[in-house]
N, C-alpha and C positions, 0 to 999 in steps of 0.2 A: 589730072583733074574730074572726072568722070569717078572714079576709084571713089575719093570723098563725099562726093556730089549722093554716092550710092549707102556711103557709111552715116549719112547727116539722117538719110531717106530713112533709111532700114532705122537710124536712134531713134527719133521720129515714131511709123513708127508700130512701132514695143509699146513701146513711152502712150499713143493714143490706143493703144490696143489697149495694154494694163487696166486703160481710166476709165473702156468702152467694159469692160468686162467686171472693173466690182460692183459698179449698180446694179446692169445685168441680172450676175446670181446677184444678189441682195435682191433681186425682184421676187428670183425664179424660185428661194427660199420663201420670200414672205407669199407669192402669192402657187404656187407650182408646190409647196406640202405632203402635197395626194400622192401629188404624180411621181415626185423626187422616191421617194420613201416605197412612193412602187416599185421605182428600176431601182432598187437594193441598196439606193445608198446608205440606208441607219442609222435617221438625224432622229 
């Protein structure tokens, strides 16, 4: 039972992480263009 709950929480956590990081990456590209290139992003 606990293992099933842990698996569900893990899947939810990964889904939430992807959904949260995608807009943050877009915002970082929009706002931090100079800083990202300074870090060696190569954009």
